[in-house]
C-alpha atoms as a printed R data frame, in Angstrom:
    type eleno elety resid chain resno       x       y       z
1   ATOM     1    CA   MET     A     1 166.786 186.089 114.548
2   ATOM     2    CA   VAL     A     2 163.653 187.699 115.090
3   ATOM     3    CA   GLY     A     3 162.456 188.339 118.920
4   ATOM     4    CA   PRO     A     4 159.149 188.526 120.414
5   ATOM     5    CA   SER     A     5 156.628 190.625 118.780
6   ATOM     6    CA   LEU     A     6 154.982 191.843 122.003
7   ATOM     7    CA   SER     A     7 156.760 193.348 125.169
8   ATOM     8    CA   GLU     A     8 156.097 192.044 128.655
9   ATOM     9    CA   ASP     A     9 153.853 195.237 129.338
10  ATOM    10    CA   ASP     A    10 151.706 194.106 126.452
11  ATOM    11    CA   ARG     A    11 151.384 190.461 127.513
12  ATOM    12    CA   ARG     A    12 150.238 191.487 131.044
13  ATOM    13    CA   ARG     A    13 147.920 194.199 129.852
14  ATOM    14    CA   PHE     A    14 146.237 191.655 127.461
15  ATOM    15    CA   LEU     A    15 146.025 188.849 130.463
16  ATOM    16    CA   ARG     A    16 144.102 191.724 132.750
17  ATOM    17    CA   LYS     A    17 141.683 192.350 130.082
18  ATOM    18    CA   LEU     A    18 141.359 188.789 129.381
19  ATOM    19    CA   GLN     A    19 140.680 188.035 133.058
20  ATOM    20    CA   ALA     A    20 138.047 191.031 133.566
21  ATOM    21    CA   GLY     A    21 136.292 189.791 130.380
22  ATOM    22    CA   PHE     A    22 136.028 186.436 131.751
23  ATOM    23    CA   ALA     A    23 134.911 187.625 135.072
24  ATOM    24    CA   LEU     A    24 132.123 190.034 133.247
25  ATOM    25    CA   LEU     A    25 131.008 187.374 131.289
26  ATOM    26    CA   VAL     A    26 130.475 185.028 134.302
27  ATOM    27    CA   GLY     A    27 128.670 187.699 136.156
28  ATOM    28    CA   ALA     A    28 126.762 188.660 132.936
29  ATOM    29    CA   SER     A    29 125.717 184.822 132.785
30  ATOM    30    CA   MET     A    30 124.769 184.453 136.569
31  ATOM    31    CA   GLY     A    31 122.373 187.828 136.016
32  ATOM    32    CA   LEU     A    32 120.845 186.577 132.999
33  ATOM    33    CA   VAL     A    33 119.953 183.137 134.679
34  ATOM    34    CA   THR     A    34 118.371 184.946 137.484
35  ATOM    35    CA   LEU     A    35 116.553 187.419 135.325
36  ATOM    36    CA   TYR     A    36 114.911 184.778 133.363
37  ATOM    37    CA   GLY     A    37 114.014 182.958 136.630
38  ATOM    38    CA   ARG     A    38 112.069 186.268 137.195
39  ATOM    39    CA   ALA     A    39 113.607 187.120 140.227
40  ATOM    40    CA   PRO     A    40 113.222 190.624 141.988
41  ATOM    41    CA   LEU     A    41 115.926 193.380 140.205
42  ATOM    42    CA   VAL     A    42 117.989 193.491 143.919
43  ATOM    43    CA   VAL     A    43 118.542 189.671 143.288
44  ATOM    44    CA   VAL     A    44 119.052 189.858 139.661
45  ATOM    45    CA   ALA     A    45 122.110 192.606 140.569
46  ATOM    46    CA   GLY     A    46 123.311 190.696 143.808
47  ATOM    47    CA   ALA     A    47 123.741 187.693 141.545
48  ATOM    48    CA   ALA     A    48 125.471 189.481 138.838
49  ATOM    49    CA   LEU     A    49 127.886 190.953 141.464
50  ATOM    50    CA   LEU     A    50 128.327 187.912 143.270
51  ATOM    51    CA   GLY     A    51 128.997 186.027 139.713
52  ATOM    52    CA   THR     A    52 131.193 188.747 138.476
53  ATOM    53    CA   ALA     A    53 133.488 188.147 141.847
54  ATOM    54    CA   VAL     A    54 133.205 184.155 141.316
55  ATOM    55    CA   GLY     A    55 134.101 184.848 137.813
56  ATOM    56    CA   GLY     A    56 137.235 186.893 138.961
57  ATOM    57    CA   VAL     A    57 138.511 184.094 141.115
58  ATOM    58    CA   LEU     A    58 137.788 181.436 138.002
59  ATOM    59    CA   ALA     A    59 139.539 183.838 135.762
60  ATOM    60    CA   TRP     A    60 142.792 184.199 138.288
61  ATOM    61    CA   TYR     A    61 142.848 180.370 138.508
62  ATOM    62    CA   THR     A    62 142.317 179.595 135.038
63  ATOM    63    CA   PHE     A    63 144.367 182.147 133.250
64  ATOM    64    CA   PRO     A    64 147.319 182.873 136.019
65  ATOM    65    CA   SER     A    65 149.619 185.513 135.890
66  ATOM    66    CA   SER     A    66 152.715 183.218 134.780
67  ATOM    67    CA   ILE     A    67 151.474 183.089 131.088
68  ATOM    68    CA   ALA     A    68 152.102 186.504 130.477
69  ATOM    69    CA   ASP     A    69 155.753 185.791 130.816
70  ATOM    70    CA   SER     A    70 157.745 185.399 127.858
71  ATOM    71    CA   PRO     A    71 160.261 182.688 127.993
72  ATOM    72    CA   TYR     A    72 162.469 184.528 125.429
73  ATOM    73    CA   GLU     A    73 163.079 187.693 127.938
74  ATOM    74    CA   SER     A    74 163.967 185.839 130.705
75  ATOM    75    CA   VAL     A    75 167.618 184.969 131.696
76  ATOM    76    CA   ASP     A    76 166.279 182.509 134.684
77  ATOM    77    CA   ARG     A    77 164.308 180.386 132.531
78  ATOM    78    CA   GLY     A    78 167.271 178.544 130.561
79  ATOM    79    CA   PRO     A    79 168.142 178.336 127.030
80  ATOM    80    CA   LYS     A    80 165.723 179.215 124.432
81  ATOM    81    CA   PRO     A    81 163.974 176.391 122.528
82  ATOM    82    CA   GLY     A    82 166.098 174.970 120.181
83  ATOM    83    CA   ALA     A    83 169.569 175.800 121.931
84  ATOM    84    CA   ARG     A    84 170.536 172.269 122.788
85  ATOM    85    CA   THR     A    85 169.574 170.990 119.615
86  ATOM    86    CA   LYS     A    86 171.878 173.560 117.713
87  ATOM    87    CA   GLN     A    87 174.716 172.934 120.415
88  ATOM    88    CA   ARG     A    88 174.418 169.082 119.553
89  ATOM    89    CA   ARG     A    89 174.860 169.743 115.694
90  ATOM    90    CA   ARG     A    90 177.530 172.183 116.259
91  ATOM    91    CA   GLU     A    91 179.390 169.392 118.094
92  ATOM    92    CA   THR     A    92 178.700 166.844 115.189
93  ATOM    93    CA   ASP     A    93 179.643 169.199 112.476
94  ATOM    94    CA   ASP     A    94 183.051 169.773 113.974
95  ATOM    95    CA   SER     A    95 183.700 166.212 114.286
96  ATOM    96    CA   ARG     A    96 184.095 163.635 111.400
97  ATOM    97    CA   ARG     A    97 180.707 162.233 110.398
98  ATOM    98    CA   ALA     A    98 180.040 159.355 107.914
99  ATOM    99    CA   SER     A    99 176.145 158.601 107.144
100 ATOM   100    CA   ASP     A   100 174.947 155.055 106.731
101 ATOM   101    CA   GLY     A   101 173.050 153.951 104.239
102 ATOM   102    CA   ASP     A   102 169.924 154.342 106.316
103 ATOM   103    CA   GLY     A   103 170.552 157.897 107.126
104 ATOM   104    CA   ARG     A   104 171.754 157.718 110.757
105 ATOM   105    CA   VAL     A   105 175.114 159.757 111.531
106 ATOM   106    CA   SER     A   106 177.923 157.671 113.098
107 ATOM   107    CA   ARG     A   107 181.074 158.777 114.005
108 ATOM   108    CA   ASN     A   108 184.698 157.998 112.383
109 ATOM   109    CA   ARG     A   109 187.038 156.263 114.945
110 ATOM   110    CA   ASP     A   110 190.198 156.285 113.399
């Protein structure tokens, strides 16, 4: 079976870069809006800094750190996807089965 292609550290690094880029995008947008509104440069810089701070909060809320966690590497998260289906298939394979005409599986009770 093939495991995840990214490590937990790689996921966290990417998430931090995504959050920082999102915050900078919001800050740049706020700065450009005030610049096109013909505000003084001090106000443009302040709006850009304040916009970056607001963007940081929005990025933290929009992209929480929990999305960097891999469901395949943690034991506390329960079984891997498809584990229950595999278990059910093993159980039905162990017992005797007969297929009906419509494709459903029924167990022989003899």
